[in-house]
N, C-alpha and C positions, 0 to 999 in steps of 0.2 A: 652592646652599644657601640656607636662609632668612636674611634679613638681620637682624642683631642691632642694634637701635636704641639703642646706647649711645654718647653723645657722648664725644669724646676726653678731655675733662676733667670729664665728668659734668655733668648739668643743674644750674643754680643753685637749682632749686626743683622739687619733684615736680609742682607745678601746671603747670609749663612743658610737661609731657608730655601733659596732658589735651587741649588744643585740637588736637593733631595728628590729623587725620582721614585715613583711607585714601581712595584714589581713588574708591571706590564710595560713599562717604558722601554723603548728600544734604544740600543747604542746609536750614537750619531752616525757612524759609518757601517751600519749593518749591511752585509753583502746583498741581502734581498732588497733593501731599500735603495742601494746604489744601482742595482740592476733595473729597478723600476724607474729611477731617475734618468738613467741613460736612455731608456726607451722613451720616456717622456720628453727628454731634450730634443730628440729627433722629431717627435710628433709636433712639437712647438715651433718647428721651422716653417710651418704653415703661415704665410704672410697675413692671412685673416686673423689668426690667433695673436700674431705679434703687433697688430694695429693698436692693441690696448697699451702697448709699451712703445711710445714713439722713438725713444732713443735707440733701442735695440732694433726696431724696424728700420731706422735709418742705416744702422750698421749692416743689416741684411741686404738692403738695397745697394749699399756700397760693395758688398761681397758679390752680388749678382752682376753689377756693372763691371768690376774688375775681372770677373770670370768671363764675361762676354768679350772684353778686350783681349783677354788671354786667348780665347778661341780665335778671334780675328788675327792676332799676331801669329798663332800657330799656322793658320791657313795661308798667311802672306809671307811667312818666314822672316818676320821683323826681328830686330835685335831686342835684347832685354827681356826675353821670355821668362828666364829663371827668376828674375826679380818680381815680375808681375805674378808668376805662379805662387811664390812664397807669400806675397802680400794677400793674394786671394785666399789662400789656405788659412792664414792666420785671422783674416776677417771672418771666415766661416767658423773657425775655432772660437772667436770672440762671441759670436751669436750662440754657439752651442754651450759655452761655459756660462753665459748669462742665463740661458734656458735651464741649465743643469742646477743652478742655485734654486730657482723656483720649483723645478721638478723634484729636488731633494726634499724641500719643505712639504710639497704636496704628497710625495711618496710616504712620508712618515704618517700623514693623516690617513692615507689609504690603507696602510698597514694596520693602524688602529681600527679602521672601519672594518677590515676583514676579520679581525679578532672579534669585534662586536657581532658581525654578521653570522659568525659560526654559532653564536648563542641563540639565534633565532631558530625556532622549530615549530612546526605546525602540530602542536599538541592537541590532545582530546580534552574538551571542556564539558563540565556538567552544567548545562543551561537549565535554569528554573523556568517552567512554563507558568502561564497565568493561573492555572488551577492548582499549582503547588507541585505538580509532577516534575521530574527531572529527566532530561534527555541527553544523550551523548552526542556532541557535535564537534566538528573540526574547529580549531581556533580561528581559521580563516573565515568561518561563517558567522562569527560574532560581530555584532554591531553595537554602536553606542546606545546605552540604555538597557542592554541585556543584563540579566542577573545570573551569576554563576556561583557554584560552590567549589571550594578548593579544600581538600582534605590533606592531612599530613603526608608528605612525600610527593605531592603533585605539583606540577608547574603551573604558575599563574598564567593564563592564556592571553591576557591583554591588560593594558593599562586600565586602572579603575580606582574606585573608592570603596573601602570596607564599610559595609552597611550593617554588618552584624558579626560579632565574634572578636576574639583576640588570639593572636598566634605569633610565633617566632618565624621569621622569614629569612632565607639565605639570599642575599643580594650580591654575592661575590662576583657574579658574571658582569655586574654593572660597576660596582665600586672597587673590586679587587680586594675587599676586606673579607676575611674568613669568618669574623664574628657575626652571628645572626642579629637581626634587629626585630623589635616588637612592632607589630601593626595591629591597630584596633579601630573599632568604629567610633566615630565622634572625635572631637579634638583635632590636633594638628599632626597626627601620625596615622592618618587613614589612607594615604595614597599608596598604591602598589604599582609595580612596573611589570609589564609582560616579560616573560622569560625567567623571572625569579621563582624560587621554590619555597613552598610552605613546609616548615620543619615539624610543627606541632599543631595540634588542635585543628579547628576548621574555621574557614572564613567564608562569609557570604559577600560577594563583590559585585558592585555595579560597574559595568564596562563604560569607559568614558571616551574611547577612541575607536575608529574604524580601521580595518586592515590597511597597512601602508601609511598610517598616520600616528603610529604609536611613538612613545618617547624614544624607544630604541631606534626606530626608523629615522627620527629627526636627528638623533645622535650620529648615526651613520652618515647621513647627508652632510652634517655640519663638519665632522672631523675630516671628511674627504676634501673639504675646502671648496666643493662645487658651488656652494651658496655664499661664499665669502664676499662681502661687499667691501669696496675700498673705503677706508676711513677718511674723515676730513683732512687730517694731517697728511695722509698719503696722497690724497687728491691735490692738496696744495703743493707738495713736493713734485708731483708729476707735472703740474703746470709750470713750476720753476724750471725743471730740467728740460721740459719741452720748449720753453722760451729760450733757454740757453742754446739748445740744439738749433733752433731757428736762426738765432743770431750768428752762430758759428757757420751755419750752412750758407747764409748770405755772404759772410766774410770770405769763405773759401771759394764760393762761386765767383766773386769779384776778383780773386787773385789771378784767375786765368787771363783776362784781358790786361790786367796790370802787369803781369809777367811778360805778356807778348809785347806790350808797349816798351817795357824796360829793356828787353833784349834788342828790340829794333833801335831804340835810342842809343844804347851802349855799343851796339854793333858786335856784341859778343855774349856768351852765356847760352842758356838753354831754357826753354819753357818747361815747367814741371809737367810730368805725365799725369794722366788721369789717375793712375794707381797711387802716385805720390799725393795728389790732391785729396783723394778719398782717404788715404792714410792720415793726412793732417786732420781732416774732419772727424774721423773716428777717434783719434787721440785727444782732440780738444773737447768734444762733447762729453758730458758726464756719464760715460758708459759704465763706470764702476757702480755708482749708486743706482743707475738705471737698470742694471742687471740684478742688483741685490734687493731693490726696494720691495718688490712683491714677496720675496722670500722672507724678508724680515717680518712682514705682517703675518704671513701664514705661520712662521715659526713662533710668533708671540702667542697665537691661539694654541699651538702645539704645547708650549711650555705651560700654559694654563691647564691644558688637558692632562699633562703629566702630574699635576697636583690634584687630579680628579675633579676638576671644575670644567663644566661644559659651557663654553662661551657661545651665545647665540649669534654673535657677530664680532668681527674684528673691531668695530667701533666701540663695543663695550670694553674690550681689553685696553684699547688706547685711552678711552675716557678714564679708566681707573688710574692711569698714570698722571692725570691732571686733576684728580679729586682734591677739593679743598676742605670738604666737611664729610666726616665719617660718622654715620648714625649706627650705634650698636645697641642691640637689646641687652638688658641687664641679665635676665635669666638665661643661662646656657651659653652666654657669650662672655660677659665680664665675670659672672659668678658661675659656680659649678652647675647650677641648674635647679636645685631644690635647697630650701633652708635646712640646715643641719643643727642638731642639738649639740651645743658646745660647752654647756655649764649647768650644774645643778646648784641652786641657791636656796638652802634650807632656811626656815623661819620657825618661830613658835617652839623653840627647844628641840627641834628635830635634827638628827645628825645627817650629814650628806649621804651616808650609806642607806639610811632609812628612806630618805627622799628618792634616791635612785631606785630602790626596790619597789616603792609604790608607783613611781613613774613607769618603770619597765612593765609591771603587772598590768597597768592600765593601757599599755601600748601593744601588748602581745597580739591583739586582734586588729591592730591598726595597720593596714597595708599601704598607707601613704608613705612616701619617702621620709617625711618628717617623723612619722611614728616609728619607722624602722630605725631612724637615726637615734631616737631615744633609747631603744633596746640596745643598739650597738655601743652608745656612750656608757650606759650602765655596765655593760660587759667589760669594756676596755678599762674603765676607771675603778670599778669595784668588784670585778670578777663575777658579776651576776650573769648567769646564762639563762636562756629561755627555759621555762619550767613547764612540766606537764600539769595542766590544770583541769583535765577532764574529770579526774577522780574527786576533785573538790567541788563539783557541781557549780562551776563558775558560770555566771550569766554576764555576757558582754553587752555593753550598751554602745551601739554604733554612734558615730558622730552625726549630729543633726544640725542643720543650718538654723533651726529654731532655737535649740538650747545652746548651741556653739560649744558643746563639750561631748566627751565620750568617756568610757571607763569600764569597770568590771565590778560585779558583786561576787565576793569570794570569801568563804569562811567567816561570814558575818560582817565583813568589811565592805564599805561602799566607797571604792576608789574612783575618783573622777579627775579628768585632765581636760583643760580647755582654756578659753579666754579668761583673763583675770577677773573681769566684772561678772562673768557667768559663774565662775567658781566661787566668787565672793557671795553671790546670791544663793548658791547651793549651800554653802556653809551656814548662812543665816537661816535658811529654811530648815536645816537640820538642828537648829538651836545653838549653833556656835557663834563665835565672834571672829572677825577678820583682823589679824594683827597689823599694825601700821607698817611693819617691816615688809610685808607682802606687797602692799600698795607701792611703797617706796622702791622696791626692787623692780616691780613691773614698769614703773615710770622711768627708772634709770635705763632699763634695757631698751625701751622705746626711744628714748633720747639718743641712744647710741646706734640706732638704726636696726635693732633686732626685734624679734617678736617674742613677747613673754607668754608662756603657757603655765598657768597655775595648777597645782596639784593639791587635792584634799582627800582626807580619809574620813568620810562622814562629816561630823561637825568640826573636825580639826583641819585647819589649813596647814599644809606641810612645807610649801615652798614654791619656787618658780623655776621653770626650765627656760634657758636662754636659747632661742632658735635664731640662727644667724646666717645671712647670705655669706658664703665663703668665696672670696675673690680668687680666681684662678692664679696659680703660681706663675710668676713672670709677667703678669698682665701690666703691672705698673711700668716695668722696663719697656715693654713693647709699645705701650701708649706714648712713652717718652720718645721713642724712636720715631713714631708718627709725627709727633710735635716737631722733631728736628727736620722732618721732611716738609714741614709747612702745612700739615694736615690737622685740622681742629676736630677733636673727638667729642661726640655728644652721646650720653647714655639715655636710652629710652626705657621707661619703666611705668608700670601701673601703680607702684607704691606711692605712699604719701610723701610730700616734700621732705619731711624730717628724715625718714628712712633713706630716701633717694640721695639726700645730701651726704649722709654718712658713708654710703657705699661709693658714691662718686669721689669723695675725698680719699678713701682708702685705695680705690683703683687708679686714681690719678687722671680721670677724664677732665676735659676742659669745661664742660657744661653738662647739664642734665635736663631732661623733660619728664616731670613727674605726673602721675595720674593721667597718662597719655592715652587718649582714645584714638581709633583709626583716623578720625578727622583731624585730630591734633597733629599726628605724624605727617599727614598729607600737607596740612597748612604750613608746618615747619619747613618741609622740603621746598614748597613753593616760595616761601619767604627767603630762604637761602639762595635759591636759583634766581629770584628777582634781583638780588644784590650781586649777581654775576658769579656765583660760586657753583662748582660742580659737586654734586652730592652722591654719596654711596650709602647703601644700607643693606642689612640682612633681614630676612624674615622667613617664617615658615607657615603662618596661618592665613586663612582666608581674609581675616581682618587686616593682614599686612599687604594684601594684593594691591590696593590703590596706591599705597606709598611706594611699593616695589616698582610699579609701572611708571610712577612719576619720577623716581630717582634716576639720575644719569647712569648709575651702576646699581642694579638691583640683583643681589645674590640670594636666590631662593634655596632652601634646604630640600634635598631629595626626599627626606622623611616627611616633608610638609605636605600641605594640600595641593591638589592639582591646580587650583586657582592661583596659589602663590607661585608655582613653577611656570605657569603660563604668563604671569605678569612680569616676572624678573627677566633680565637679559643674560643671566648666568644661573646655572644650577650646580650646587656643590653636592657631588655624589656621596661624599663622606658625611654630609650634614654636620659639618664643624663650623659654627658661626664665626670663629676667629680666622677662618680661611681668607676672609676679605682682606686681612692685613697682607697676606702673601700675594693676593691678586693685585693689590695696589703696587707692591714692589715689582711685580712682573710687568705691570703697565708702564711704570717709570723706566724699567729696563728697556722696554721696547722703544720708547721715545728717545732715550739716550743712545741706543744702538743706531737708530735711524739718523739722528743728528751727527753722531760721530763719523759714520761712514759717508754721509753727505759732505762733511768738512774734509775728510780724507780725499774723497773723489775730486772735489774742486781744486784742492791744494796740489794734487798730482799734475795738473796742467802746466804748472810753472816749469817743471823739468822737461816736459814735452816741447815747450816753446824753444828751450835751449837746444834740444836735440834736432827738431825738424826744420824750424825757420831758417837757421844758418845753412842747413843742408840744401834747402830749396833754392836759395838765392846767392850762395857763395860764388858760383860760376859767373853770375852777372855782377855782383857787388863783392869783390874779394875782401873788403873790409869787414864783412860779416863773419869772417873766419875767427875774429876776436871773440865772438860769442860762443864758439865751440869750446866751452870751458871744460867739457868732459873729455876732450881729445878723441872724439869718435873718428874712426878711420877714414870714412868717405861718406858721401851723401846717401848712397843706397844703404850702407850699413847702418847709418844713423836712423833713417826712416824705418827700416826693417826692425831694428832693436826697439824702437819706441812702440811699434805695433805689437811686437811679441810681448813686451812688458805689459802693455795695455790689456792683453788677453789673459796673461798669467795672473795678474793681480786680482782679477775677479775670482778665479778658482781658489786663490790663496785666502781670500776673505770669506769664502762660503762658510767655514766652521764658525767664524765670529758672528756672521749674520744669523746662523741657526741657533747658536748658544746664547748670543746676546753679550753686550758689553757689561762687565761686572758693575753692579750698582751699589753704592753706599749712600746712606742718607746724609747729604750735605746741602748747603744753601745753593740757590740758583747761581749766584756769582762764582762760588768755588767750583761748581760743576762746569760753568762756561770756561773758566780759566784752565781747568784740567782738560776739557775737550779741545781747546785751542792748542794747548801745550803738547798733548800726546798725538792727536789726530790731525791738527792743523800743521804744526811744525813737522810732525812725523810724515804727513802727506807730502810736504815739500822735500824733505831730506831723502826718504826711501827711494824714490824713482831715480835719483842721480846715480848711486852705486848700482842699482838694479839695471838700468839701461846700459851703464858702462860695462858691467859684467857680460851682459848679453851681446854687446858689441864685440867684446874680445872673443867670445865663443863663435860668433858669426864670422869674424875675420879668420880665426884659426881653421874653421871648417870650410872656408872659401865660399860661403854662401852669398857674399856680396862684395 
């Protein structure tokens, strides 16, 4: 079964979950990825490709213009060629560094896609014909609707639904988990993925996809980033930085006639060259965030993928960071998954050991998780182990929805286990009486949110088994962390309100929806959205599909039905319903990273004003020398240092853009203060020493 990564006492902080990478996650600066990124950076110099990023497109146009002026100066033998050459080179480096950030993020996705592509193979399938005959065909010949057989050791040739049989399946090529999973017909664990392998038994599978349209094909396309759409937040930021670029473009263009007029009026000074004007424009427009914005979005999807969650769009990842309401299924998400026997309560003079013995005997043939838990509890508490009953001519009575009980007839005893009212009726039919203690114990268990199972030996009532939903360890702490993040948690269950209330109180959810039908889930989500909230939910069944499609973030389980996976905008390959908590943390980290680097980028401009503006006009207006607070050596050195810093800061911030700013669950106000303190003030301070140091190096090397 998939591993549920919930620490025994819960993590101390949701950010503790983020660095945990799966075995197939690549190091940040893997040599192969860097090689791909360098090649990608050069390919992205295509102006058509850069049009989608207006800031970097303007930088490239500036680089082209300065390069053309450099060629002209070389041809005419004009002065200042060395300065123009350096400005031109650093502008090209700025474009390359900006492209490198995006190419690095895309290269990680392509590396993952290559690993997935290696798992694809054109295997041989056993296709069932209409007359029941079986023919051997290539997997590429299969079409949606075909029926195939898969025996132990064979690859599953395409995506499909199990229509007959039960078997263990190795899905490690998809999930990275070595532990096999169970796939069976009916229920919510019937979906299988092409490329996985049957380990035991035989499955009859109905193919649900055509070649090139499989789940694995969609995964490859998505992780490559080719289909990534810009998110609303990213579009808004693009509009902001495009607007700032236009404003600064107009401002710089008007400086040329203003400078010409000033020189003429003052009778001294010099008009700034085109290289200086282009440098000013490039340094003032938000090149840092313009170069990193796309990389941040792609890296967000990559971080989700490293947690074995396939995001169908960047919008889904970003939306998870803005979630207000989180809907969680009770079974398998908040609780372990099946009710477990936790207590034997004897009545009618029966000892606990006698009740445990009878309960275990009546459960030996019960293959349900609840039945097995009765056997385990009797073994753990009273040392009773499974017994060989074949020699005793035991006759097992399977559970029936009509009688609502099961049991065994053995050695003249008629042991029965089932609902308390059914067992009470059985006891009366055998000529016995039901002690008040049994009724009282059953009612007490129900009030506490448990399920009572009564046990009888013929006409004698023996006691009650307490079946209880076991809340996962650390769940209360994790839900408290979500509350600190401003997220309201709602438990969804088909249980009665009394049981639901008890589990909700123990788990620490903010609200619960009991006896929930598919329509109830859908209506609840619509109600939350109508009140302006973003809703996330998990699900794995066909009955969850409408709600998954309606939710802003719908996390479908890979073990679930194909309908659920098609409806959600994320698929958890580990099928761990609590993964949505990690996804929310990653989404918030993405938004914080984008906001932090935008703040840093805009704050950078202050230092560049003090570096370039005095340098441009000191010859005309000597009083502006007072603004040269960094003591830069000369005008050319100041401009060149600012341009170099502007290029290098992009490459310096690439690791932060790919890894993300560390996130801790705090209030929005505290987050804003931290953002302004670290990245706002930091963005103002860092360029001053940075530009000063570069100026010293430029001066020592005699570059300006």
